[in-house]
C-alpha positions as CSV (number, residue, x, y, z in Angstrom):
1,M,17.1,-1.5,59.4
2,L,13.6,-0.6,58.3
3,A,11.7,-3.3,56.4
4,T,11.6,-2.3,52.7
5,N,12.5,-3.7,49.3
6,F,16.3,-3.7,49.2
7,S,17.9,-2.3,46.0
8,A,21.7,-1.7,46.5
9,S,24.2,-1.3,49.2
10,F,27.9,-1.3,50.2
11,N,29.8,-1.5,53.4
12,A,32.5,0.9,54.7
13,A,34.8,0.7,57.7
14,L,35.0,4.1,59.3
15,T,38.3,3.8,61.2
16,D,38.5,7.4,62.2
17,E,37.1,10.9,61.7
18,A,38.8,11.3,58.3
19,A,37.2,8.1,57.1
20,T,33.8,9.4,58.2
21,R,34.4,12.6,56.3
22,G,35.4,10.6,53.3
23,L,32.1,8.7,53.2
24,A,30.2,12.0,53.7
25,V,32.0,13.4,50.7
26,D,31.0,10.3,48.6
27,L,27.4,10.8,49.4
28,A,27.3,14.5,49.1
29,G,28.7,14.4,45.6
30,L,25.6,12.6,44.3
31,F,22.9,14.3,46.3
32,E,20.1,16.0,44.5
33,P,17.4,18.4,45.7
34,G,14.5,16.4,47.2
35,D,16.6,13.5,48.4
36,L,15.9,11.9,51.8
37,V,18.8,10.4,53.7
38,T,17.9,8.3,56.8
39,L,20.5,7.8,59.5
40,S,20.0,4.5,61.4
41,G,21.8,3.1,64.4
42,D,21.8,2.8,68.2
43,L,22.5,5.6,70.6
44,G,26.1,6.7,70.3
45,A,26.6,5.1,66.9
46,G,27.6,8.4,65.4
47,K,24.5,9.5,63.4
48,T,24.8,13.2,64.4
49,A,28.5,13.2,63.8
50,F,28.0,11.8,60.3
51,A,25.3,14.3,59.6
52,R,27.6,17.1,60.9
53,A,30.3,15.9,58.5
54,L,27.9,15.9,55.6
55,I,26.5,19.4,56.3
56,R,30.0,20.9,56.8
57,H,31.2,19.4,53.5
58,L,28.1,20.7,51.6
59,A,28.7,24.1,53.2
60,G,32.4,24.1,52.3
61,S,33.2,25.0,55.9
62,E,34.8,22.6,58.5
63,H,33.9,25.1,61.3
64,L,30.2,25.5,60.6
65,E,28.2,25.2,63.8
66,V,26.0,22.1,63.3
67,A,24.0,21.6,66.5
68,S,22.2,18.4,67.3
69,P,18.4,18.7,66.5
70,S,17.5,16.5,69.4
71,F,15.4,19.3,71.1
72,N,14.3,21.4,68.2
73,L,13.7,18.2,66.1
74,M,14.5,20.1,62.9
75,Q,17.4,22.3,61.9
76,S,17.6,24.0,58.5
77,Y,20.7,25.2,56.6
78,E,20.6,27.4,53.5
79,L,23.6,26.2,51.5
80,Q,24.8,27.1,48.0
81,R,23.8,23.9,46.2
82,F,20.5,23.3,48.0
83,P,19.0,23.7,51.5
84,V,19.6,21.0,54.0
85,V,17.1,20.0,56.7
86,H,18.5,17.9,59.6
87,G,15.9,16.1,61.7
88,D,16.1,13.9,64.9
89,L,12.9,11.9,65.6
90,Y,14.1,10.2,68.7
91,R,11.7,12.0,71.0
92,L,8.6,11.4,68.9
93,T,6.2,8.7,70.2
94,S,4.1,8.2,67.1
95,A,3.8,8.9,63.4
96,S,1.1,11.4,64.0
97,D,3.6,13.5,65.9
98,L,5.7,13.6,62.7
99,I,2.7,14.8,60.7
100,E,2.1,17.6,63.2
101,L,5.8,18.5,62.9
102,G,5.2,19.2,59.2
103,F,7.3,16.3,57.9
104,E,5.1,15.9,54.8
105,D,5.6,19.6,54.0
106,L,9.4,19.7,53.9
107,P,10.7,21.8,51.0
108,T,11.1,19.8,47.8
109,N,14.3,21.6,46.9
110,A,16.0,20.5,50.1
111,V,18.1,17.4,51.1
112,T,16.7,16.0,54.3
113,L,18.9,14.1,56.8
114,L,16.7,12.2,59.2
115,E,17.9,10.4,62.4
116,W,15.9,7.7,64.0
117,P,13.7,7.0,60.9
118,D,12.0,4.0,62.6
119,R,9.8,6.7,64.3
120,A,8.4,7.5,60.9
121,A,7.5,4.0,59.9
122,G,4.9,4.1,57.1
123,L,5.6,7.7,56.1
124,L,9.0,7.3,54.4
125,P,9.2,7.4,50.6
126,S,10.3,4.4,48.7
127,D,13.1,6.4,47.0
128,R,15.7,7.2,49.6
129,F,19.2,6.6,51.0
130,D,20.0,5.0,54.4
131,V,23.2,5.1,56.3
132,S,23.3,2.5,59.1
133,L,26.0,2.9,61.6
134,S,27.1,0.5,64.3
135,L,29.8,0.3,67.0
136,S,32.6,-2.2,67.1
137,P,34.2,-2.1,70.6
138,S,36.9,-4.6,69.5
139,H,38.2,-2.1,67.0
140,G,38.3,0.9,69.3
141,D,36.0,3.7,70.5
142,N,36.3,5.7,67.2
143,F,35.6,2.8,64.9
144,R,32.2,2.5,63.1
145,H,30.8,0.0,60.6
146,A,28.7,1.8,58.0
147,R,26.3,0.3,55.5
148,V,25.0,2.6,52.8
149,S,21.8,1.5,51.0
150,G,19.8,2.9,48.2
151,Y,16.1,2.2,47.7
152,G,14.1,2.7,44.6
153,R,15.6,5.4,42.2
154,C,18.4,6.0,44.7
155,A,19.9,2.5,44.1
156,L,21.8,3.4,41.0
157,R,23.5,6.3,42.7
158,V,24.6,4.1,45.6
159,E,26.1,1.7,43.1
160,R,27.9,4.7,41.6
161,I,29.3,5.7,45.0
162,A,30.6,2.2,45.6
163,A,32.2,2.2,42.1
164,V,33.9,5.6,42.8
165,R,35.4,4.3,46.1
166,R,36.7,1.2,44.3
167,F,38.3,3.3,41.6
168,L,40.0,5.8,44.0
169,E,41.4,2.9,46.1
170,A,42.7,1.2,43.0
171,S,44.3,4.4,41.8
172,G,46.0,5.1,45.1
173,C,43.7,8.1,45.9
174,A,41.6,6.6,48.7
175,E,43.1,8.9,51.4
176,V,43.0,12.2,49.5
177,R,41.0,15.3,50.3
178,R,38.1,15.7,48.0
179,E,36.3,18.9,46.9
180,R,33.3,18.9,44.5
181,L,33.6,21.4,41.7
182,A,30.7,23.4,40.3
183,G,29.1,21.4,37.5
184,D,27.8,22.2,34.1
185,A,24.6,21.2,32.4
186,S,25.7,17.6,31.7
187,T,25.6,14.4,33.8
188,R,29.4,14.6,34.3
189,S,30.8,15.7,37.7
190,Y,34.3,16.7,38.9
191,E,36.1,16.7,42.2
192,R,39.5,18.1,43.0
193,L,41.7,15.6,44.8
194,S,44.4,17.1,47.1
195,K,47.3,15.4,48.8
196,D,50.7,16.7,49.9
197,G,50.2,20.1,48.1
198,S,49.4,18.6,44.7
199,T,46.0,18.3,43.0
200,V,44.4,16.3,40.3
201,L,40.7,16.0,39.2
202,L,38.4,13.1,39.4
203,M,36.1,13.0,36.4
204,N,32.9,11.0,37.0
205,S,31.3,10.4,33.6
206,P,28.6,7.7,33.7
207,R,27.5,6.2,30.5
208,R,24.8,8.4,28.9
209,A,21.3,6.9,29.2
210,D,19.8,6.7,25.7
211,G,16.6,8.7,25.5
212,P,13.4,7.7,23.6
213,P,13.5,7.5,19.8
214,V,12.6,10.8,18.3
215,R,13.4,10.2,14.6
216,D,14.0,7.1,12.5
217,G,14.2,5.0,15.6
218,K,17.1,7.0,17.0
219,S,17.3,9.1,20.2
220,Y,18.2,12.8,20.1
221,S,21.7,12.1,21.5
222,A,22.4,9.6,18.8
223,I,21.3,11.9,16.0
224,A,23.3,14.8,17.5
225,H,26.3,12.6,17.9
226,L,26.7,13.2,21.7
227,A,29.3,11.0,23.4
228,E,27.8,7.9,25.0
229,D,30.8,7.1,27.3
230,I,34.2,8.3,28.4
231,N,36.1,6.9,25.5
232,P,35.9,9.9,23.2
233,Y,37.3,12.1,26.0
234,L,40.2,9.8,26.5
235,A,40.9,9.6,22.8
236,L,40.7,13.3,22.2
237,S,42.9,14.1,25.2
238,L,45.6,11.9,23.9
239,A,45.3,13.1,20.3
240,L,45.3,16.8,21.2
241,R,48.3,16.4,23.5
242,D,50.2,14.6,20.8
243,R,49.7,17.7,18.6
244,G,51.0,20.2,21.1
245,F,47.7,21.3,22.6
246,S,47.0,21.5,26.3
247,A,44.5,18.8,27.0
248,P,44.5,17.3,30.5
249,Q,46.9,14.4,31.0
250,I,45.2,11.2,32.0
251,F,46.8,9.6,35.0
252,A,44.3,6.7,35.5
253,A,41.0,5.7,33.9
254,D,38.3,3.0,34.1
255,R,36.8,3.0,30.6
256,Q,34.0,0.6,31.5
257,A,32.9,2.5,34.7
258,G,33.5,6.0,33.3
259,F,36.1,7.4,35.7
260,A,39.3,9.2,35.1
261,I,41.9,11.0,37.2
262,V,43.2,13.9,35.1
263,E,45.5,16.8,35.2
264,D,44.2,19.8,37.1
265,F,44.5,23.1,35.2
266,G,43.5,25.2,38.2
267,N,40.9,27.9,38.4
268,E,42.0,30.6,36.0
269,F,39.8,30.9,32.9
270,I,40.2,33.0,29.7
271,A,37.4,35.2,30.9
272,A,37.0,36.9,34.3
273,N,34.0,38.6,36.0
274,A,31.8,37.6,33.0
275,A,34.0,39.5,30.6
276,P,36.6,38.3,28.0
277,I,40.2,39.0,28.5
278,E,41.4,40.1,25.1
279,E,44.9,38.6,25.3
280,R,43.5,35.2,26.3
281,Y,40.8,35.3,23.6
282,E,43.5,36.0,21.0
283,A,45.4,33.0,22.3
284,A,42.3,30.9,22.0
285,I,41.8,32.1,18.4
286,D,45.4,31.0,17.8
287,V,44.6,27.6,19.1
288,L,41.9,27.3,16.5
289,L,44.2,28.5,13.8
290,A,46.8,25.9,14.7
291,L,44.1,23.1,14.8
292,H,42.4,24.1,11.6
293,R,45.7,24.0,9.6
294,L,46.4,20.4,10.5
295,T,45.5,17.4,8.5
296,L,43.6,15.4,11.0
297,P,42.5,11.7,11.0
298,A,38.8,10.7,11.4
299,Q,39.8,7.8,13.7
300,I,42.0,8.2,16.8
301,L,43.4,5.9,19.5
302,V,41.5,5.4,22.8
303,A,43.7,2.6,24.2
304,P,45.8,-0.2,22.7
305,G,43.5,-2.0,20.3
306,V,40.6,0.4,20.8
307,D,39.9,3.3,18.4
308,H,37.3,6.1,18.4
309,A,35.8,7.3,15.1
310,L,34.9,11.0,15.2
311,P,31.4,11.4,13.7
312,H,30.6,13.9,11.0
313,Y,28.6,16.9,11.9
314,D,26.0,15.9,9.3
315,L,22.8,17.6,8.3
316,G,20.7,15.4,10.6
317,A,22.7,16.6,13.6
318,L,22.7,20.2,12.7
319,L,19.0,20.2,12.0
320,I,17.8,18.4,15.1
321,E,19.8,20.9,17.2
322,A,18.2,23.9,15.3
323,E,14.8,22.3,16.0
324,L,15.4,22.8,19.8
325,L,14.2,26.4,19.2
326,P,10.7,25.5,18.1
327,D,10.6,22.4,20.4
328,W,11.5,24.2,23.6
329,F,12.2,27.9,23.3
330,L,9.1,29.0,21.4
331,P,6.7,27.1,23.8
332,R,8.3,29.0,26.6
333,L,7.1,32.2,24.9
334,Q,3.6,30.7,24.3
335,V,4.2,30.5,20.6
336,R,2.7,27.5,18.8
337,L,3.8,27.0,15.2
338,T,1.5,25.6,12.5
339,S,2.8,22.5,10.7
340,Q,3.4,24.7,7.7
341,S,5.5,27.2,9.6
342,R,7.6,24.5,11.2
343,A,8.2,22.8,7.9
344,Q,9.3,26.2,6.4
345,Y,11.7,26.6,9.3
346,I,13.3,23.2,8.7
347,S,13.4,23.8,4.9
348,L,15.1,27.2,5.4
349,W,17.7,25.7,7.7
350,R,18.3,22.7,5.4
351,E,19.1,25.2,2.6
352,A,21.3,27.4,4.8
353,L,23.3,24.4,6.1
354,A,24.0,22.9,2.7
355,A,27.2,25.0,2.5
356,A,28.4,23.6,5.9
357,Q,28.2,20.1,4.5
358,N,30.5,21.0,1.6
359,A,33.0,23.1,3.6
360,P,36.6,22.0,4.4
361,A,36.3,19.8,7.5
362,T,38.4,19.7,10.7
363,W,38.0,18.6,14.3
364,L,35.2,20.6,16.0
365,L,35.7,20.5,19.8
366,R,32.1,21.8,19.8
367,D,32.1,23.4,23.2
368,F,35.0,25.8,22.6
369,H,34.0,28.6,24.9
370,S,35.1,30.3,28.1
371,P,33.8,27.7,30.7
372,N,36.0,25.1,29.0
373,L,39.1,27.2,28.3
374,M,41.6,27.6,31.1
375,W,44.5,30.1,31.2
376,L,47.9,28.5,31.8
377,P,50.4,31.5,31.9
378,H,53.4,29.4,32.8
379,R,53.2,27.7,29.3
380,S,53.9,29.3,26.0
381,G,52.1,29.7,22.6
382,I,49.0,27.7,22.0
383,A,49.8,25.6,25.1
384,R,48.7,28.6,27.3
385,V,45.0,27.6,26.7
386,G,43.9,24.5,28.5
387,L,41.1,22.6,26.8
388,L,38.3,20.9,28.6
389,D,35.1,19.1,27.7
390,F,35.8,18.0,24.2
391,Q,34.2,14.6,24.3
392,D,31.4,15.6,21.9
393,A,33.9,16.5,19.2
394,V,32.9,15.9,15.6
395,I,34.3,16.5,12.1
396,G,32.8,19.6,10.4
397,P,33.4,23.3,9.4
398,G,35.9,25.1,11.6
399,A,33.7,28.2,11.6
400,Y,31.5,26.5,14.3
401,D,34.2,26.6,17.0
402,V,35.1,30.1,16.0
403,A,31.5,31.1,16.6
404,S,31.4,29.2,19.9
405,L,34.3,31.3,21.2
406,L,33.3,34.7,19.8
407,Q,29.6,34.3,20.6
408,D,30.1,33.0,24.1
409,A,26.8,32.1,25.7
410,R,28.1,32.9,29.2
411,V,30.2,36.0,28.6
412,D,29.4,39.3,26.9
413,V,31.7,39.5,23.9
414,P,31.4,43.1,22.6
415,E,30.7,43.3,18.9
416,M,33.9,45.2,18.2
417,L,36.0,42.6,19.9
418,E,34.2,39.8,18.1
419,L,34.9,41.5,14.8
420,S,38.6,42.1,15.8
421,L,39.1,38.5,16.7
422,L,37.3,37.2,13.6
423,S,39.6,39.4,11.5
424,R,42.6,38.0,13.3
425,Y,41.5,34.5,12.3
426,T,40.6,35.4,8.8
427,R,43.8,37.4,8.1
428,A,46.0,34.6,9.3
429,R,44.3,32.1,6.9
430,L,44.2,34.2,3.8
431,N,47.2,32.4,2.3
432,D,46.1,28.9,3.3
433,P,45.2,26.7,0.3
434,G,41.5,26.5,-0.2
435,F,40.5,29.2,2.3
436,D,37.8,31.5,1.0
437,A,37.3,34.5,3.3
438,A,33.9,35.4,2.0
439,E,32.7,31.8,2.3
440,F,34.1,31.6,5.8
441,A,32.2,34.7,6.8
442,R,29.0,33.1,5.5
443,L,29.7,29.9,7.4
444,Y,30.5,31.8,10.6
445,A,27.2,33.6,10.5
446,T,25.3,30.3,9.7
447,M,27.0,28.4,12.4
448,G,26.5,31.2,14.9
449,A,22.8,31.4,14.1
450,Q,22.4,27.6,14.3
451,R,24.3,27.5,17.6
452,A,22.3,30.4,19.1
453,S,19.0,28.7,18.1
454,K,20.2,25.5,19.7
455,I,21.3,27.1,22.9
456,L,18.1,29.0,23.4
457,G,16.3,25.7,23.1
458,I,18.7,24.0,25.5
459,F,18.4,26.7,28.1
460,A,14.6,26.5,27.9
461,R,14.7,22.7,28.2
462,L,17.1,22.9,31.2
463,D,14.5,25.0,33.0
464,K,11.4,23.2,32.0
465,R,12.5,19.6,32.0
466,D,15.5,19.5,34.3
467,G,14.6,22.1,36.9
468,K,17.7,24.2,36.2
469,P,16.5,27.8,35.8
470,Q,19.9,29.4,36.3
471,Y,20.7,29.2,32.6
472,L,17.7,31.5,31.7
473,R,19.8,34.6,32.6
474,H,22.0,33.9,29.6
475,M,19.1,34.0,27.1
476,P,19.2,37.8,26.3
477,R,22.9,37.5,25.5
478,V,22.4,34.5,23.2
479,W,19.4,36.4,21.6
480,T,21.8,39.3,20.8
481,Y,24.3,36.9,19.1
482,L,21.5,35.4,17.1
483,Q,20.5,38.8,15.7
484,R,24.2,39.5,14.8
485,S,24.4,36.3,12.9
486,L,21.1,36.6,11.1
487,A,22.2,40.0,9.8
488,H,24.3,38.3,7.2
489,P,22.8,38.7,3.7
490,A,23.0,35.0,3.0
491,L,20.5,34.4,5.9
492,A,17.9,36.9,4.8
493,A,15.2,34.3,4.4
494,L,15.8,32.8,7.8
495,R,16.0,36.3,9.3
496,A,12.5,37.0,7.9
497,W,11.2,33.7,9.4
498,Y,12.5,34.6,12.8
499,A,11.1,38.1,12.6
500,A,7.6,36.7,11.8
501,H,7.5,33.9,14.3
502,V,9.8,34.6,17.3
503,P,8.8,37.4,19.7
504,A,11.2,40.2,20.4
505,L,13.8,40.2,23.2
506,K,11.4,42.0,25.7
507,S,9.3,38.8,25.8
508,I,12.2,36.6,26.9
């Protein structure tokens, strides 16, 4: 192994080809663009075979032609998640050959697999993975010892891979087929585990790293009441299921490590081809109706002796989310606010949100929109809608989740359908004690405008800070929803502020 500061590692026995694929899946699930993976070992140790398993898994094709790069030195693959460059340095005689090959100019958005990394001594970055393979003749021709190491910033991810493997083994899922699912904007990831015709999901939810203090010594996530660990998810899943809602059943969980094996609701959403399916959206509205009519506790069970207290969606949380618009969205449009204009923005939002603090409160699942709502046609009533990603649930006005559904950031909800579904909700609640239709309409517009402002900021932040530009395509849709919400007479002052300080849609 190359001499370098050791950070973290684990060992794996690769007894056969399936075990080799399994380790490749483990690694592939945590790769990020720009990663370097060195493959070490003697001739015949299986470096190219391991690289082939990695590339085929990332490509989603077991039959992809993956040639050895021994003669071309570098092979490139344009894959869905990121490009992959596979290099073999065995024939190089010096580090200068590597420079001439263009090693230092490899694309920063690619994952690079590099065999014989000792030929690049002195040129390898301190942040990288290494997979060292060795033969063991006493165990048979197909057996390999593997040692996976992480250096620098890759060390924590290697520790996470080792923890995943331990959890799956303890849960009886060590020998299953694993398929990574498309992720969202969070740090969570999911894999579909398949065995004998049945499937479950592996939820990988590492503890949220607390960010820098932004106000009163607290981080943004603390002020906005974002879940720090997997406990809120486990608690909400149990509580929702107990009340007849379709939240995933939990089959196994490690609360400390942040892993769970949960029920698989399949691949059918309430929307299809970026368009809402009316019947399914009506069912989703009925889910909210059923939820908002319940008397719900503020504290729910996680596990025996462990409770989770749902935080209130207080003014501090609502305001700091609304401030994402001036913090991230407006700078994207080259708009710089004066201190006076920013103070006015916050003051107007503080006034508009006062009604939300006094409204009847319920559980807000907070991300109640099409990517998190599955269609389960074999079930009946409200159970036909499968609920996902509710770990950030809070207690607040039910109008927020109604706005989340009917002003879906990823799906075009026509205004007539929005009004029809809003009317369905309102009509059903007219005889409920304490329900005021006019006040609900005002809250719906307020929550819709707050949420749209937050999402515009989040999408701009994902692009600028996190290198995820794919969310920018949703901005025009969210802008349209924002205009709809600001049209409510109660938001006239806010509408005037936006008109004066936020450029029109054509500038997005």
